[in-house]
DOVEX-400773 format. One record per residue: residue number from 1; residue in three letters; z, y, x of N, C-alpha, C, O in turn. Coordinates in steps of 0.1 Angstrom, whole numbers. Example, Ala and Ser with C-alpha at 12.3 -4.5 7.8 and 13.67 -1.06 7.14 Angstrom:
2
i;aa;n_zz;n_yy;n_xx;ca_zz;ca_yy;ca_xx;c_zz;c_yy;c_xx;o_zz;o_yy;o_xx
1;ALA;78;-57;132;78;-45;123;78;-33;132;85;-33;142
2;SER;71;-22;128;71;-11;137;79;0;129;80;11;134
//
This chain:
225
i;aa;n_zz;n_yy;n_xx;ca_zz;ca_yy;ca_xx;c_zz;c_yy;c_xx;o_zz;o_yy;o_xx
1;UNK;-110;44;252;-119;41;240;-129;55;239;-125;66;242
2;UNK;-141;51;234;-149;58;227;-144;71;219;-133;71;213
3;UNK;-151;82;220;-148;93;207;-156;92;193;-168;96;193
4;UNK;-151;89;185;-157;88;171;-173;97;169;-173;109;171
5;UNK;-181;94;167;-197;100;169;-194;108;154;-196;103;143
6;UNK;-190;120;155;-185;121;139;-199;130;129;-196;131;117
7;UNK;-212;135;134;-224;134;131;-232;127;131;-243;132;128
8;UNK;-232;114;134;-237;103;133;-241;96;114;-234;88;107
9;UNK;-250;100;110;-252;90;96;-248;72;98;-242;66;106
10;UNK;-255;67;87;-257;53;88;-270;46;87;-279;47;79
11;UNK;-269;39;100;-283;32;102;-293;42;103;-303;43;96
12;UNK;-290;52;116;-295;65;118;-313;59;125;-323;67;124
13;UNK;-314;50;129;-331;44;136;-330;45;148;-340;43;155
14;UNK;-319;47;155;-317;49;168;-322;39;176;-331;39;185
15;UNK;-317;29;172;-317;14;177;-325;3;172;-329;4;160
16;UNK;-329;-8;179;-342;-12;175;-332;-30;171;-322;-34;177
17;UNK;-336;-38;161;-332;-47;155;-322;-54;159;-311;-55;154
18;UNK;-330;-61;174;-321;-67;184;-310;-61;186;-301;-69;186
19;UNK;-307;-51;189;-297;-43;192;-282;-35;185;-273;-28;189
20;UNK;-287;-39;173;-280;-33;159;-273;-42;153;-276;-53;157
21;UNK;-264;-43;144;-256;-46;135;-265;-49;120;-276;-45;116
22;UNK;-257;-55;115;-262;-54;96;-265;-42;93;-274;-39;85
23;UNK;-256;-31;99;-255;-19;87;-263;-6;98;-263;7;95
24;UNK;-271;-12;110;-279;-8;119;-271;0;130;-277;10;136
25;UNK;-254;-4;135;-248;2;143;-249;-4;153;-250;-17;151
26;UNK;-250;2;167;-251;-8;177;-243;-17;182;-232;-11;184
27;UNK;-242;-31;187;-235;-38;192;-230;-40;200;-224;-51;201
28;UNK;-230;-29;210;-216;-29;221;-207;-17;214;-201;-10;221
29;UNK;-206;-16;204;-192;-10;195;-182;-16;191;-185;-28;192
30;UNK;-170;-15;185;-164;-22;178;-151;-10;175;-145;-5;184
31;UNK;-148;-8;160;-144;-1;154;-134;-2;147;-137;-10;138
32;UNK;-123;1;146;-111;-1;145;-104;7;133;-97;16;137
33;UNK;-105;5;123;-101;16;115;-86;12;103;-84;5;93
34;UNK;-77;21;112;-64;20;104;-62;30;91;-64;42;90
35;UNK;-57;22;79;-60;31;70;-41;30;65;-34;19;66
36;UNK;-38;41;61;-23;49;52;-26;52;40;-36;49;35
37;UNK;-17;60;32;-16;68;21;-28;84;23;-40;87;20
38;UNK;-14;92;32;-21;105;36;-29;106;46;-36;116;47
39;UNK;-28;96;55;-38;102;70;-28;109;73;-33;120;75
40;UNK;-12;110;74;-5;120;81;5;117;87;12;125;93
41;UNK;7;101;86;20;97;95;14;83;100;9;81;111
42;UNK;15;73;89;16;61;97;1;58;104;1;58;116
43;UNK;-10;56;95;-22;57;103;-25;63;114;-29;56;123
44;UNK;-24;76;117;-25;83;130;-15;80;139;-18;81;151
45;UNK;-3;75;135;3;69;147;-3;58;150;-4;57;162
46;UNK;-8;47;142;-12;35;148;-25;39;152;-28;33;163
47;UNK;-34;47;147;-45;49;156;-41;54;175;-43;49;186
48;UNK;-34;65;171;-33;67;184;-25;60;199;-28;59;211
49;UNK;-10;52;188;-9;39;198;-21;29;203;-25;25;214
50;UNK;-25;29;190;-36;15;198;-47;21;211;-50;17;222
51;UNK;-49;34;205;-58;41;221;-45;42;233;-48;37;244
52;UNK;-37;44;232;-31;46;241;-26;33;249;-26;33;262
53;UNK;-23;23;243;-21;10;245;-30;2;253;-27;-4;263
54;UNK;-46;1;245;-58;2;250;-54;7;267;-48;1;276
55;UNK;-58;17;267;-61;26;281;-45;22;289;-47;22;301
56;UNK;-35;21;288;-26;13;295;-29;-1;304;-28;-3;316
57;UNK;-35;-9;291;-40;-24;298;-49;-21;306;-47;-22;318
58;UNK;-63;-15;302;-70;-17;306;-76;-4;320;-86;-7;327
59;UNK;-69;8;320;-71;20;325;-77;28;322;-76;40;327
60;UNK;-87;25;312;-93;30;307;-98;36;295;-89;33;288
61;UNK;-106;42;289;-107;41;277;-119;34;268;-128;40;262
62;UNK;-116;22;268;-121;10;268;-132;4;261;-132;3;249
63;UNK;-144;0;268;-154;-3;269;-162;-8;256;-165;-19;253
64;UNK;-164;6;245;-172;1;235;-162;4;225;-168;9;215
65;UNK;-150;4;222;-137;4;210;-136;18;208;-133;25;216
66;UNK;-139;21;197;-136;30;183;-126;27;180;-125;15;177
67;UNK;-113;38;177;-102;38;169;-105;48;160;-112;57;164
68;UNK;-100;48;150;-103;56;141;-90;52;129;-82;43;129
69;UNK;-93;68;118;-77;67;109;-83;72;97;-90;82;98
70;UNK;-81;65;84;-85;74;67;-72;69;63;-64;60;67
71;UNK;-72;77;53;-61;77;39;-67;72;27;-79;75;26
72;UNK;-62;66;18;-71;64;5;-64;74;-5;-69;75;-16
73;UNK;-53;83;-1;-56;99;-3;-53;107;2;-44;116;-1
74;UNK;-64;105;15;-62;114;29;-61;130;25;-68;136;17
75;UNK;-51;136;32;-53;151;34;-63;158;43;-61;162;55
76;UNK;-75;158;35;-82;162;45;-86;173;54;-92;182;48
77;UNK;-84;176;71;-83;185;70;-69;192;79;-67;201;87
78;UNK;-60;178;73;-45;183;81;-43;180;91;-52;176;99
79;UNK;-31;182;95;-28;178;110;-19;169;110;-16;168;98
80;UNK;-12;159;117;-6;150;113;11;154;111;16;163;118
81;UNK;18;149;104;35;153;103;40;157;116;34;150;125
82;UNK;46;163;120;52;171;129;63;155;135;66;157;147
83;UNK;67;147;131;73;137;129;68;129;137;75;125;147
84;UNK;58;125;134;47;115;136;41;119;152;35;111;160
85;UNK;42;131;155;41;140;165;48;133;178;44;127;188
86;UNK;63;137;170;73;132;180;74;115;184;78;110;195
87;UNK;69;110;174;71;93;178;59;94;185;58;82;190
88;UNK;51;100;189;40;96;199;41;99;209;36;92;218
89;UNK;48;109;211;56;118;226;67;107;230;70;106;242
90;UNK;73;95;219;82;94;224;75;77;238;79;70;247
91;UNK;63;79;230;58;67;237;45;70;246;36;61;248
92;UNK;45;85;251;36;89;261;22;91;254;12;93;262
93;UNK;21;90;239;4;86;233;5;103;232;14;112;233
94;UNK;-9;103;231;-17;118;230;-15;121;213;-17;110;206
95;UNK;-13;131;207;-14;138;195;-23;151;190;-26;156;179
96;UNK;-24;153;202;-38;166;200;-45;161;195;-46;148;196
97;UNK;-56;172;186;-66;170;184;-68;162;169;-79;159;166
98;UNK;-57;158;162;-60;149;150;-61;160;139;-54;170;138
99;UNK;-69;156;131;-73;153;117;-74;148;108;-83;140;109
100;UNK;-66;150;95;-71;139;82;-81;138;77;-89;147;73
101;UNK;-82;127;76;-98;120;66;-91;114;55;-80;108;55
102;UNK;-102;119;43;-100;112;30;-108;96;36;-116;97;46
103;UNK;-107;85;31;-114;71;33;-127;73;22;-128;77;10
104;UNK;-137;70;31;-149;70;22;-151;58;27;-143;50;33
105;UNK;-166;55;21;-174;44;19;-176;40;31;-171;30;37
106;UNK;-184;51;37;-190;51;51;-182;47;63;-184;39;72
107;UNK;-171;54;61;-155;43;72;-154;32;72;-152;26;82
108;UNK;-157;25;56;-153;11;56;-166;5;63;-166;-4;72
109;UNK;-178;11;54;-190;3;62;-193;0;80;-198;-9;87
110;UNK;-189;11;81;-189;15;96;-179;5;107;-183;3;119
111;UNK;-165;0;102;-158;-6;104;-155;-22;107;-152;-29;98
112;UNK;-155;-25;118;-158;-39;123;-146;-48;120;-145;-60;119
113;UNK;-136;-37;120;-119;-42;117;-109;-29;108;-108;-17;111
114;UNK;-104;-36;96;-98;-24;90;-80;-28;90;-75;-38;85
115;UNK;-75;-19;95;-60;-25;92;-51;-14;88;-48;-2;93
116;UNK;-44;-22;76;-41;-7;66;-21;-10;66;-14;-19;69
117;UNK;-20;0;62;-2;-1;62;4;-12;53;15;-18;55
118;UNK;-6;-13;41;2;-20;31;-7;-27;25;-19;-25;27
119;UNK;-3;-36;18;-12;-53;9;-20;-38;-2;-32;-37;-2
120;UNK;-12;-30;-8;-17;-21;-15;-36;-16;-10;-47;-19;-14
121;UNK;-30;-9;-1;-37;-2;11;-51;-12;13;-62;-9;11
122;UNK;-47;-26;18;-57;-32;17;-67;-40;3;-78;-44;1
123;UNK;-57;-39;-2;-65;-40;-21;-76;-28;-23;-87;-29;-29
124;UNK;-72;-19;-16;-78;-8;-21;-94;-7;-13;-104;-3;-19
125;UNK;-93;-11;1;-104;-12;7;-108;-21;7;-115;-22;17
126;UNK;-107;-34;-2;-119;-45;-6;-124;-39;-18;-136;-41;-21
127;UNK;-117;-31;-27;-122;-32;-38;-132;-23;-39;-138;-21;-50
128;UNK;-136;-16;-25;-145;-7;-23;-156;-14;-18;-165;-7;-14
129;UNK;-158;-27;-17;-171;-35;-14;-174;-36;1;-165;-36;10
130;UNK;-190;-37;4;-196;-33;14;-191;-47;25;-191;-47;37
131;UNK;-187;-59;17;-185;-74;21;-172;-69;32;-173;-72;43
132;UNK;-160;-62;28;-146;-58;40;-135;-70;37;-123;-68;39
133;UNK;-140;-83;31;-125;-87;31;-123;-94;38;-111;-96;40
134;UNK;-131;-100;46;-129;-113;59;-128;-101;70;-125;-105;81
135;UNK;-128;-85;69;-122;-79;85;-111;-71;79;-106;-63;87
136;UNK;-107;-71;69;-99;-64;61;-80;-71;62;-76;-80;55
137;UNK;-71;-63;71;-62;-65;69;-47;-62;67;-47;-50;70
138;UNK;-37;-64;64;-27;-53;68;-20;-57;84;-19;-68;89
139;UNK;-16;-45;90;-13;-47;100;-5;-59;104;-7;-68;112
140;UNK;4;-58;96;13;-67;103;9;-82;98;15;-91;103
141;UNK;-1;-86;89;-7;-96;86;-18;-102;96;-22;-113;95
142;UNK;-23;-90;106;-32;-97;117;-22;-100;126;-24;-110;132
143;UNK;-10;-92;130;-2;-93;139;0;-109;140;0;-117;150
144;UNK;3;-111;128;7;-126;126;-2;-138;125;3;-149;123
145;UNK;-16;-136;125;-27;-145;124;-32;-144;140;-36;-154;146
146;UNK;-32;-131;146;-35;-130;159;-23;-140;170;-27;-145;180
147;UNK;-10;-141;167;1;-147;173;-5;-163;174;-4;-170;184
148;UNK;-10;-166;161;-16;-183;162;-25;-185;169;-25;-197;174
149;UNK;-36;-174;173;-47;-176;179;-46;-184;194;-37;-178;200
150;UNK;-51;-192;202;-46;-195;216;-63;-183;221;-74;-182;217
151;UNK;-55;-179;229;-62;-172;239;-74;-176;248;-83;-169;254
152;UNK;-72;-187;246;-82;-200;258;-96;-194;250;-107;-191;254
153;UNK;-92;-195;240;-101;-198;229;-112;-188;228;-124;-191;225
154;UNK;-107;-175;230;-114;-161;230;-124;-164;240;-124;-174;248
155;UNK;-136;-152;238;-147;-149;254;-139;-140;261;-136;-130;255
156;UNK;-134;-144;275;-129;-134;287;-135;-118;284;-144;-114;277
157;UNK;-125;-111;293;-124;-98;293;-138;-97;300;-142;-86;300
158;UNK;-145;-106;306;-155;-101;317;-167;-98;306;-175;-89;308
159;UNK;-169;-107;296;-178;-111;291;-178;-93;278;-187;-91;270
160;UNK;-167;-85;281;-163;-76;271;-155;-75;260;-154;-85;253
161;UNK;-149;-63;259;-145;-64;250;-145;-64;236;-137;-66;228
162;UNK;-160;-60;236;-164;-59;222;-164;-73;214;-159;-76;203
163;UNK;-172;-82;223;-174;-95;224;-161;-102;222;-162;-112;215
164;UNK;-149;-99;227;-136;-104;226;-129;-101;211;-123;-110;205
165;UNK;-133;-85;206;-130;-83;194;-134;-92;187;-127;-100;181
166;UNK;-145;-90;186;-156;-98;173;-150;-113;173;-148;-117;162
167;UNK;-148;-121;184;-143;-134;183;-131;-133;175;-129;-141;166
168;UNK;-120;-122;179;-105;-123;174;-107;-117;159;-97;-118;152
169;UNK;-116;-113;153;-115;-114;142;-120;-122;130;-117;-123;118
170;UNK;-129;-129;136;-137;-145;131;-123;-150;132;-116;-152;122
171;UNK;-117;-151;144;-103;-161;142;-94;-160;134;-89;-170;129
172;UNK;-90;-147;132;-77;-145;119;-81;-145;107;-73;-145;97
173;UNK;-96;-144;107;-101;-146;90;-98;-160;86;-94;-164;76
174;UNK;-102;-168;96;-103;-184;95;-91;-190;92;-89;-199;83
175;UNK;-81;-183;100;-66;-184;95;-59;-182;82;-51;-190;77
176;UNK;-65;-169;78;-59;-167;66;-60;-175;55;-69;-182;53
177;UNK;-46;-174;46;-42;-186;43;-38;-196;39;-34;-201;29
178;UNK;-39;-199;53;-26;-209;60;-14;-201;68;-4;-208;69
179;UNK;-13;-191;72;-2;-185;80;1;-174;69;-4;-162;71
180;UNK;10;-177;58;12;-171;50;26;-161;54;33;-163;64
181;UNK;27;-153;44;41;-142;54;51;-152;44;49;-159;34
182;UNK;63;-148;51;76;-152;46;77;-147;36;73;-154;28
183;UNK;80;-136;31;83;-125;25;71;-114;20;65;-109;29
184;UNK;68;-110;6;58;-102;3;60;-90;15;51;-88;24
185;UNK;73;-84;15;74;-72;20;74;-78;34;82;-69;39
186;UNK;72;-84;42;67;-91;59;56;-85;63;55;-81;75
187;UNK;46;-82;53;34;-76;50;33;-61;56;23;-58;62
188;UNK;42;-50;53;44;-37;47;50;-34;60;56;-40;69
189;UNK;44;-16;58;48;-8;68;50;2;58;40;4;51
190;UNK;61;10;55;67;16;49;64;31;50;65;36;61
191;UNK;59;41;36;60;54;46;67;59;48;77;56;41
192;UNK;70;71;58;78;77;60;79;89;59;88;95;64
193;UNK;68;96;50;64;107;41;77;118;39;80;119;27
194;UNK;83;126;47;93;132;39;99;129;46;103;140;51
195;UNK;106;118;54;116;116;60;121;120;69;114;128;75
196;UNK;134;118;76;140;128;90;137;116;102;136;104;102
197;UNK;135;124;111;129;118;128;132;106;128;124;97;128
198;UNK;147;104;127;150;87;129;139;76;120;132;66;124
199;UNK;141;79;111;134;69;103;119;67;104;113;56;101
200;UNK;112;79;108;97;81;114;102;76;131;93;77;139
201;UNK;111;72;136;108;65;148;115;50;148;112;41;156
202;UNK;122;47;138;119;30;131;105;30;127;99;23;135
203;UNK;101;33;122;87;29;117;78;34;131;68;28;134
204;UNK;80;41;138;69;42;150;73;24;159;65;16;164
205;UNK;86;23;157;88;11;165;84;-1;155;74;-7;158
206;UNK;89;-3;147;77;-13;136;65;-13;141;61;-23;145
207;UNK;55;-2;141;42;-2;145;40;-7;159;34;-18;159
208;UNK;42;-4;168;44;-8;180;45;-24;183;38;-32;188
209;UNK;56;-24;177;61;-42;179;49;-52;170;48;-64;171
210;UNK;42;-46;162;34;-51;156;16;-49;164;7;-57;164
211;UNK;17;-39;169;3;-36;177;5;-41;187;-6;-41;193
212;UNK;17;-49;196;14;-51;209;8;-65;214;1;-67;224
213;UNK;11;-73;207;4;-85;202;-10;-88;202;-16;-96;209
214;UNK;-17;-78;190;-30;-71;187;-41;-68;200;-52;-72;203
215;UNK;-29;-56;207;-36;-49;219;-39;-62;232;-50;-62;238
216;UNK;-30;-70;232;-30;-80;243;-39;-89;238;-43;-97;247
217;UNK;-42;-90;227;-55;-103;226;-65;-96;227;-74;-101;233
218;UNK;-68;-83;222;-82;-75;219;-87;-75;237;-97;-81;242
219;UNK;-75;-68;246;-77;-69;262;-74;-83;270;-81;-82;280
220;UNK;-69;-90;269;-67;-101;275;-53;-96;284;-49;-102;295
221;UNK;-47;-87;281;-39;-79;293;-24;-79;283;-24;-74;271
222;UNK;-15;-84;289;-2;-82;284;3;-66;287;-5;-60;294
223;UNK;13;-61;282;19;-52;282;28;-50;294;35;-61;297
224;UNK;31;-40;303;36;-41;313;55;-41;311;61;-34;303
225;UNK;58;-49;320;73;-53;319;82;-40;321;95;-41;320
//
């Protein structure tokens, strides 16, 4: 996974029109933005597990994928919670170097896919504008939609992870409204902030279960048995 280019401004003019997206970013990258409230529990776990699982499947930090996170009430500059680090350690994922961020307009503008912990987070992201509606889902909502997509309809991995990821988001957006959650709570990942480690671990398991089919669809490679 490519590390975020922290200093880059929006549409800096480095690329010509044929090489860039609507907002001026290179077409050979695909940004996934995970959003929760404080950006110290759920979204850091989801960010780092996504990176870890992609690396497990592809053996590399995956061509063009950039995975980030932020919080709607982000604890700017804060480390992730110690229990979140412990959950990542359980999965063998790297927690080092994490710094919390408050969700900004530029994060939404830059993201090709926004995955939120809850429906309220999803609504907050969409309310920011930037045509975010078709690329913003709760994590569990996106998982449900992805499970219904025939992998054979997606570009092969030989065409690149970025092309496959863009097609996956378009296909999921087209299914929205047809595959509804059985209950409202089914699309929620609850906040473990301040909870003991066993509850954090249960949330980590939920996130893992939701991420597994998403990463499989993105990479075309199933998790190792």
